[in-house]
N, CA and C atoms as an extended XYZ file, in Angstrom:
390
Properties=species:S:1:pos:R:3:atomname:S:1:resname:S:1:resid:I:1 pbc="F F F"
N         0.982       -1.173        0.074 N   MET     1
C         0.033       -0.163       -0.001 CA  MET     1
C         0.910        1.123        0.020 C   MET     1
N         0.553        2.218       -1.114 N   LYS     2
C         1.423        3.404       -0.954 CA  LYS     2
C         0.858        4.349        0.114 C   LYS     2
N         1.757        5.326        0.380 N   ALA     3
C         1.511        6.397        1.126 CA  ALA     3
C         0.491        7.354        0.558 C   ALA     3
N        -0.436        8.047        1.225 N   LEU     4
C        -1.165        9.141        0.576 CA  LEU     4
C        -0.286       10.180       -0.168 C   LEU     4
N         0.785       10.682        0.613 N   GLU     5
C         1.488       11.720        0.043 CA  GLU     5
C         2.962       11.471        0.106 C   GLU     5
N         3.878       11.676       -0.664 N   THR     6
C         5.124       11.432       -0.583 CA  THR     6
C         5.807       13.132       -0.334 C   THR     6
N         6.739       12.984        0.791 N   ARG     7
C         7.131       14.507        1.336 CA  ARG     7
C         8.572       14.589        0.641 C   ARG     7
N         8.967       15.649        0.264 N   VAL     8
C        10.395       15.892       -0.236 CA  VAL     8
C        11.324       15.903        0.920 C   VAL     8
N        10.815       16.411        1.981 N   TYR     9
C        11.779       16.679        3.266 CA  TYR     9
C        12.293       15.496        3.780 C   TYR     9
N        13.485       15.328        3.875 N   LYS    10
C        14.179       14.151        4.575 CA  LYS    10
C        14.791       14.764        6.025 C   LYS    10
N        14.524       13.782        7.003 N   TYR    11
C        15.068       13.831        8.255 CA  TYR    11
C        16.673       13.570        8.184 C   TYR    11
N        17.596       14.363        8.664 N   LYS    12
C        18.860       14.051        8.893 CA  LYS    12
C        19.012       13.071       10.005 C   LYS    12
N        19.998       12.092        9.948 N   ASN    13
C        20.279       11.282       11.128 CA  ASN    13
C        19.209       10.797       11.770 C   ASN    13
N        18.208       10.244       11.001 N   LYS    14
C        16.911        9.644       11.605 CA  LYS    14
C        17.257        8.269       12.236 C   LYS    14
N        16.670        8.199       13.518 N   SER    15
C        16.879        7.041       14.198 CA  SER    15
C        15.523        5.981       13.906 C   SER    15
N        14.442        6.564       13.862 N   ASN    16
C        13.252        5.544       13.436 CA  ASN    16
C        12.908        6.243       12.362 C   ASN    16
N        12.235        5.266       11.391 N   VAL    17
C        11.515        5.565       10.206 CA  VAL    17
C        10.141        4.901       10.236 C   VAL    17
N         8.961        5.433       10.264 N   PHE    18
C         7.645        4.823       10.206 CA  PHE    18
C         6.626        5.584        9.464 C   PHE    18
N         5.599        4.853        9.290 N   PHE    19
C         4.465        5.653        8.523 CA  PHE    19
C         3.565        5.997        9.792 C   PHE    19
N         2.732        7.055        9.362 N   CYS    20
C         1.785        7.701       10.235 CA  CYS    20
C         0.661        6.797       10.131 C   CYS    20
N        -0.045        6.354       11.128 N   PRO    21
C        -1.303        5.545       11.214 CA  PRO    21
C        -2.357        5.965       10.791 C   PRO    21
N        -2.459        7.501       10.657 N   LEU    22
C        -3.538        8.168       10.288 CA  LEU    22
C        -3.434        8.571        8.807 C   LEU    22
N        -2.563        9.128        8.321 N   CYS    23
C        -2.589        9.703        7.031 CA  CYS    23
C        -1.438        8.768        5.932 C   CYS    23
N        -0.784        7.863        6.639 N   ARG    24
C        -0.014        6.898        5.863 CA  ARG    24
C         1.167        7.621        5.152 C   ARG    24
N         1.613        8.762        5.858 N   THR    25
C         2.754        9.465        5.206 CA  THR    25
C         3.977        8.963        6.017 C   THR    25
N         5.306        8.696        5.108 N   GLU    26
C         6.327        8.250        5.748 CA  GLU    26
C         6.889        9.453        6.781 C   GLU    26
N         7.285        8.883        7.953 N   ARG    27
C         7.871        9.944        8.874 CA  ARG    27
C         9.220        9.552        9.273 C   ARG    27
N         9.936       10.351        9.963 N   GLY    28
C        11.294        9.943       10.530 CA  GLY    28
C        11.536       10.604       11.688 C   GLY    28
N        12.133       10.228       12.709 N   ILE    29
C        12.434       10.942       14.175 CA  ILE    29
C        13.902       10.730       14.186 C   ILE    29
N        14.495       11.923       14.391 N   SER    30
C        15.849       11.934       14.664 CA  SER    30
C        16.539       11.678       16.202 C   SER    30
N        15.360       11.747       17.154 N   ILE    31
C        15.775       11.474       18.457 CA  ILE    31
C        15.165       10.437       19.214 C   ILE    31
N        15.865        9.644       19.997 N   SER    32
C        15.299        8.546       20.929 CA  SER    32
C        14.832        9.227       22.266 C   SER    32
N        13.615        8.677       22.717 N   PRO    33
C        13.214        9.138       24.021 CA  PRO    33
C        13.937        8.964       25.226 C   PRO    33
N        15.181        8.133       25.039 N   LYS    34
C        16.094        7.881       26.036 CA  LYS    34
C        17.408        8.486       25.936 C   LYS    34
N        17.918        8.461       27.231 N   LEU    35
C        19.375        9.357       27.297 CA  LEU    35
C        20.277        8.323       26.341 C   LEU    35
N        21.191        9.014       25.730 N   SER    36
C        22.402        8.151       25.234 CA  SER    36
C        23.663        8.357       25.914 C   SER    36
N        24.615        7.579       25.699 N   LYS    37
C        25.833        7.494       26.332 CA  LYS    37
C        26.496        9.203       26.119 C   LYS    37
N        26.298        9.743       25.247 N   ARG    38
C        26.887       11.060       24.965 CA  ARG    38
C        26.274       12.047       25.894 C   ARG    38
N        24.845       11.885       26.121 N   ASN    39
C        23.960       12.713       27.206 CA  ASN    39
C        24.468       12.407       28.431 C   ASN    39
N        24.840       11.067       28.862 N   TYR    40
C        25.308       10.778       30.182 CA  TYR    40
C        26.447       11.446       30.606 C   TYR    40
N        27.390       11.552       29.394 N   LEU    41
C        28.762       12.206       29.569 CA  LEU    41
C        28.662       13.863       29.576 C   LEU    41
N        27.600       14.283       29.000 N   GLN    42
C        27.325       15.708       29.324 CA  GLN    42
C        26.796       16.006       30.405 C   GLN    42
N        25.933       15.269       31.068 N   ILE    43
C        25.316       15.303       32.459 CA  ILE    43
C        26.502       15.383       33.342 C   ILE    43
N        27.446       14.263       33.346 N   LEU    44
C        28.527       14.310       34.183 CA  LEU    44
C        29.363       15.578       34.286 C   LEU    44
N        29.650       16.070       32.853 N   LEU    45
C        30.756       17.190       32.798 CA  LEU    45
C        29.839       18.433       33.279 C   LEU    45
N        28.484       18.472       33.137 N   THR    46
C        27.821       19.808       33.459 CA  THR    46
C        27.797       19.746       34.892 C   THR    46
N        27.604       18.523       35.717 N   SER    47
C        27.462       18.734       37.054 CA  SER    47
C        28.805       18.644       37.600 C   SER    47
N        29.852       18.366       37.085 N   ILE    48
C        31.253       18.753       37.598 CA  ILE    48
C        31.450       20.121       37.636 C   ILE    48
N        31.243       20.855       36.496 N   VAL    49
C        31.382       22.144       36.306 CA  VAL    49
C        30.556       22.708       37.378 C   VAL    49
N        29.063       22.761       37.693 N   PHE    50
C        28.412       23.257       38.433 CA  PHE    50
C        29.078       22.937       39.896 C   PHE    50
N        29.097       21.625       40.167 N   GLY    51
C        29.608       21.275       41.561 CA  GLY    51
C        30.940       22.074       41.913 C   GLY    51
N        31.734       22.264       40.851 N   SER    52
C        32.911       23.061       41.187 CA  SER    52
C        32.795       24.553       41.604 C   SER    52
N        31.779       25.102       40.756 N   ALA    53
C        31.538       26.496       41.161 CA  ALA    53
C        30.760       26.674       42.387 C   ALA    53
N        30.034       25.585       42.983 N   LEU    54
C        29.324       25.773       44.047 CA  LEU    54
C        30.050       25.185       45.240 C   LEU    54
N        31.106       24.584       45.024 N   PHE    55
C        31.703       23.952       46.108 CA  PHE    55
C        32.136       24.779       47.286 C   PHE    55
N        32.694       25.946       46.781 N   PRO    56
C        32.957       26.966       47.908 CA  PRO    56
C        32.034       27.373       48.780 C   PRO    56
N        30.765       27.401       48.512 N   PHE    57
C        29.651       27.753       49.113 CA  PHE    57
C        29.093       26.729       49.914 C   PHE    57
N        28.771       25.586       49.108 N   MET    58
C        27.948       24.470       49.770 CA  MET    58
C        28.762       23.402       50.306 C   MET    58
N        30.124       23.186       49.913 N   GLY    59
C        30.940       22.157       50.316 CA  GLY    59
C        30.414       20.792       49.516 C   GLY    59
N        30.737       19.643       50.184 N   VAL    60
C        30.446       18.467       49.492 CA  VAL    60
C        28.732       18.286       48.969 C   VAL    60
N        27.985       18.808       49.625 N   LYS    61
C        26.623       18.721       49.258 CA  LYS    61
C        26.252       19.226       47.759 C   LYS    61
N        27.165       20.199       47.314 N   CYS    62
C        26.989       20.561       45.666 CA  CYS    62
C        26.873       19.582       44.771 C   CYS    62
N        27.485       18.555       45.070 N   PHE    63
C        27.651       17.436       44.162 CA  PHE    63
C        26.352       16.664       44.101 C   PHE    63
N        25.274       17.152       44.540 N   PHE    64
C        23.866       16.448       44.433 CA  PHE    64
C        23.308       17.188       43.304 C   PHE    64
N        23.965       18.235       42.905 N   ILE    65
C        23.548       18.847       41.537 CA  ILE    65
C        23.357       17.861       40.554 C   ILE    65
N        24.136       16.964       40.501 N   PHE    66
C        23.966       15.939       39.415 CA  PHE    66
C        22.764       15.436       39.211 C   PHE    66
N        21.873       15.082       40.328 N   PHE    67
C        20.456       14.528       40.069 CA  PHE    67
C        19.707       15.716       39.407 C   PHE    67
N        19.915       16.994       39.879 N   ILE    68
C        19.067       17.993       39.279 CA  ILE    68
C        19.443       18.268       37.885 C   ILE    68
N        20.843       18.291       37.483 N   VAL    69
C        21.128       18.350       35.912 CA  VAL    69
C        20.599       17.144       35.150 C   VAL    69
N        20.636       15.924       35.680 N   TRP    70
C        20.025       14.710       35.195 CA  TRP    70
C        18.521       14.735       34.857 C   TRP    70
N        18.039       15.136       35.921 N   ALA    71
C        16.418       15.449       35.611 CA  ALA    71
C        15.986       16.471       34.571 C   ALA    71
N        16.941       17.760       34.312 N   GLY    72
C        16.964       18.554       33.352 CA  GLY    72
C        17.055       18.156       31.838 C   GLY    72
N        18.254       17.181       31.952 N   PHE    73
C        18.469       16.598       30.615 CA  PHE    73
C        17.264       15.783       30.142 C   PHE    73
N        16.857       14.711       31.145 N   GLU    74
C        15.695       14.089       30.916 CA  GLU    74
C        14.509       14.747       30.225 C   GLU    74
N        14.127       15.700       31.102 N   LEU    75
C        13.163       16.580       30.565 CA  LEU    75
C        13.157       17.186       29.115 C   LEU    75
N        14.490       17.735       28.858 N   ALA    76
C        14.817       18.324       27.649 CA  ALA    76
C        14.736       17.222       26.304 C   ALA    76
N        15.407       16.125       26.731 N   VAL    77
C        15.246       15.087       25.721 CA  VAL    77
C        13.729       14.585       25.482 C   VAL    77
N        13.124       14.382       26.364 N   ARG    78
C        11.632       13.845       26.210 CA  ARG    78
C        10.808       14.899       25.581 C   ARG    78
N        10.852       16.200       25.894 N   THR    79
C        10.246       17.093       25.371 CA  THR    79
C        10.523       17.549       23.900 C   THR    79
N        11.780       17.076       23.455 N   ASP    80
C        12.241       17.333       22.146 CA  ASP    80
C        11.661       15.961       21.229 C   ASP    80
N        11.450       15.086       22.118 N   TYR    81
C        11.062       13.770       21.348 CA  TYR    81
C         9.745       13.824       21.037 C   TYR    81
N         9.098       14.538       22.123 N   LYS    82
C         7.329       14.692       22.011 CA  LYS    82
C         7.112       15.608       20.867 C   LYS    82
N         8.018       16.645       20.571 N   LYS    83
C         7.658       17.458       19.619 CA  LYS    83
C         7.726       16.651       18.147 C   LYS    83
N         8.520       15.950       18.041 N   GLN    84
C         8.980       15.306       16.780 CA  GLN    84
C         7.908       14.184       16.322 C   GLN    84
N         7.301       13.596       17.353 N   VAL    85
C         6.245       12.366       17.308 CA  VAL    85
C         5.073       12.800       16.651 C   VAL    85
N         4.554       14.066       16.883 N   ALA    86
C         3.461       14.594       16.312 CA  ALA    86
C         3.352       14.726       14.831 C   ALA    86
N         2.673       14.091       14.039 N   CYS    87
C         2.608       14.309       12.517 CA  CYS    87
C         2.188       15.676       12.032 C   CYS    87
N         3.178       16.244       11.421 N   PRO    88
C         2.773       17.695       10.943 CA  PRO    88
C         1.637       17.829        9.847 C   PRO    88
N         1.408       16.677        9.395 N   HIS    89
C         0.308       16.654        8.098 CA  HIS    89
C        -0.936       16.320        8.342 C   HIS    89
N        -1.251       15.478        9.722 N   CYS    90
C        -2.600       15.264       10.074 CA  CYS    90
C        -3.037       15.410       11.499 C   CYS    90
N        -1.918       15.885       12.393 N   GLY    91
C        -2.074       16.159       13.759 CA  GLY    91
C        -2.105       15.034       14.715 C   GLY    91
N        -1.911       13.752       14.143 N   PHE    92
C        -1.618       12.732       14.988 CA  PHE    92
C        -0.763       12.488       15.879 C   PHE    92
N        -1.025       12.069       17.171 N   ASP    93
C         0.160       12.015       18.073 CA  ASP    93
C         0.096       10.892       18.742 C   ASP    93
N         1.280        9.900       18.818 N   ALA    94
C         1.276        8.485       18.995 CA  ALA    94
C         1.267        8.377       20.484 C   ALA    94
N         2.275        9.526       21.177 N   THR    95
C         2.304        9.439       22.504 CA  THR    95
C         0.992        9.610       23.143 C   THR    95
N         0.078       10.595       22.741 N   TRP    96
C        -1.075       10.791       23.283 CA  TRP    96
C        -2.211        9.506       23.085 C   TRP    96
N        -1.959        8.875       21.741 N   TYR    97
C        -2.684        7.588       21.679 CA  TYR    97
C        -2.520        6.538       22.702 C   TYR    97
N        -1.323        6.260       23.093 N   LYS    98
C        -0.949        5.481       24.102 CA  LYS    98
C        -1.648        5.727       25.391 C   LYS    98
N        -1.730        7.009       25.655 N   ARG    99
C        -2.455        7.437       27.017 CA  ARG    99
C        -3.894        7.498       27.087 C   ARG    99
N        -4.447        8.103       25.934 N   ASP   100
C        -5.952        8.426       25.858 CA  ASP   100
C        -6.331        8.581       24.418 C   ASP   100
N        -7.249        7.737       23.954 N   VAL   101
C        -7.742        7.724       22.438 CA  VAL   101
C        -8.540        8.799       22.157 C   VAL   101
N        -9.481        9.282       23.229 N   LYS   102
C       -10.562       10.298       23.274 CA  LYS   102
C        -9.762       11.510       23.255 C   LYS   102
N        -8.709       11.667       23.872 N   VAL   103
C        -7.900       13.051       23.809 CA  VAL   103
C        -7.174       13.073       22.520 C   VAL   103
N        -6.624       11.990       21.932 N   THR   104
C        -6.102       12.112       20.691 CA  THR   104
C        -7.040       12.361       19.554 C   THR   104
N        -8.427       11.926       19.679 N   ARG   105
C        -9.182       12.335       18.613 CA  ARG   105
C        -9.504       13.734       18.760 C   ARG   105
N        -9.682       14.368       19.787 N   GLN   106
C       -10.106       15.715       20.016 CA  GLN   106
C        -8.712       16.363       19.489 C   GLN   106
N        -7.335       16.180       19.693 N   LEU   107
C        -6.287       16.999       19.196 CA  LEU   107
C        -6.459       16.804       17.522 C   LEU   107
N        -6.581       15.708       17.018 N   VAL   108
C        -6.682       15.753       15.618 CA  VAL   108
C        -7.846       16.684       15.107 C   VAL   108
N        -8.988       16.504       15.678 N   LYS   109
C       -10.163       17.371       15.298 CA  LYS   109
C        -9.733       19.100       15.708 C   LYS   109
N        -8.904       19.010       16.589 N   GLU   110
C        -8.559       20.796       16.722 CA  GLU   110
C        -7.457       21.026       15.671 C   GLU   110
N        -6.535       19.907       15.275 N   PHE   111
C        -5.651       20.436       14.333 CA  PHE   111
C        -6.249       20.631       13.043 C   PHE   111
N        -7.322       19.862       12.678 N   TRP   112
C        -7.952       20.078       11.255 CA  TRP   112
C        -8.805       21.276       11.323 C   TRP   112
N        -9.315       21.666       12.496 N   ALA   113
C       -10.025       22.808       12.423 CA  ALA   113
C        -9.357       24.025       12.348 C   ALA   113
N        -8.105       23.932       13.313 N   GLN   114
C        -7.047       25.156       12.898 CA  GLN   114
C        -6.657       25.194       11.556 C   GLN   114
N        -6.413       24.099       10.858 N   LYS   115
C        -5.951       24.083        9.448 CA  LYS   115
C        -6.899       24.728        8.512 C   LYS   115
N        -8.086       24.396        8.810 N   GLN   116
C        -9.232       25.065        8.099 CA  GLN   116
C        -9.384       26.402        8.237 C   GLN   116
N        -9.155       27.064        9.383 N   THR   117
C        -9.226       28.434        9.647 CA  THR   117
C        -8.263       29.268        8.936 C   THR   117
N        -7.177       28.565        8.983 N   VAL   118
C        -5.833       29.151        8.221 CA  VAL   118
C        -6.067       29.089        6.849 C   VAL   118
N        -6.454       28.117        6.230 N   ALA   119
C        -6.615       27.829        4.921 CA  ALA   119
C        -7.613       28.691        4.100 C   ALA   119
N        -8.822       29.193        5.045 N   VAL   120
C        -9.828       30.140        4.353 CA  VAL   120
C        -9.398       31.560        4.475 C   VAL   120
N        -9.188       32.250        3.679 N   PRO   121
C        -8.713       33.454        3.740 CA  PRO   121
C        -9.842       34.358        3.913 C   PRO   121
N        -9.708       35.360        5.075 N   LYS   122
C       -10.697       36.277        5.256 CA  LYS   122
C       -10.604       37.346        4.364 C   LYS   122
N       -11.727       37.663        3.525 N   THR   123
C       -11.686       38.841        2.586 CA  THR   123
C       -12.732       39.677        3.146 C   THR   123
N       -12.333       40.845        3.007 N   GLN   124
C       -13.290       41.985        3.348 CA  GLN   124
C       -14.174       42.468        2.221 C   GLN   124
N       -15.306       42.630        2.372 N   PRO   125
C       -16.116       43.046        1.229 CA  PRO   125
C       -15.863       44.490        0.756 C   PRO   125
N       -15.628       44.591       -0.721 N   THR   126
C       -15.289       45.940       -1.096 CA  THR   126
C       -16.319       46.904       -1.106 C   THR   126
N       -16.261       48.131       -1.132 N   ALA   127
C       -17.200       49.033       -1.156 CA  ALA   127
C       -17.856       49.215       -2.448 C   ALA   127
N       -19.150       49.180       -2.667 N   LYS   128
C       -19.801       49.661       -4.034 CA  LYS   128
C       -19.429       50.658       -4.543 C   LYS   128
N       -19.010       50.682       -5.959 N   GLN   129
C       -18.652       51.751       -6.623 CA  GLN   129
C       -19.993       52.572       -7.225 C   GLN   129
N       -19.919       53.782       -7.235 N   VAL   130
C       -21.097       54.799       -7.391 CA  VAL   130
C       -20.790       55.191       -8.781 C   VAL   130
């Protein structure tokens, strides 16, 4: 079965290739929802820098900043993943579908309603010429 539309845009460094279940458009995601080894290295280095800066003020307690930095990285990666999962062509979001089907239906309806209002240009009536 062919996709309804073929898109010319290609994702760079895509880690996941799939078809949107609603509109059957080929999609690609370049981010994994889990932290990579590189992310853990970044977390470690960032927490060492922040810990070193806070050490004169807080002492050994400052190295608990590691857990705060870890939570921040986790939040950033998952937020970025969530932005890429939603289909820009039909509004279907698989992460919402896993949680609640009714909410997903409502989000798709809102997407299409918004797309309809944007697509219909609002023209002002011209004055009658005398």
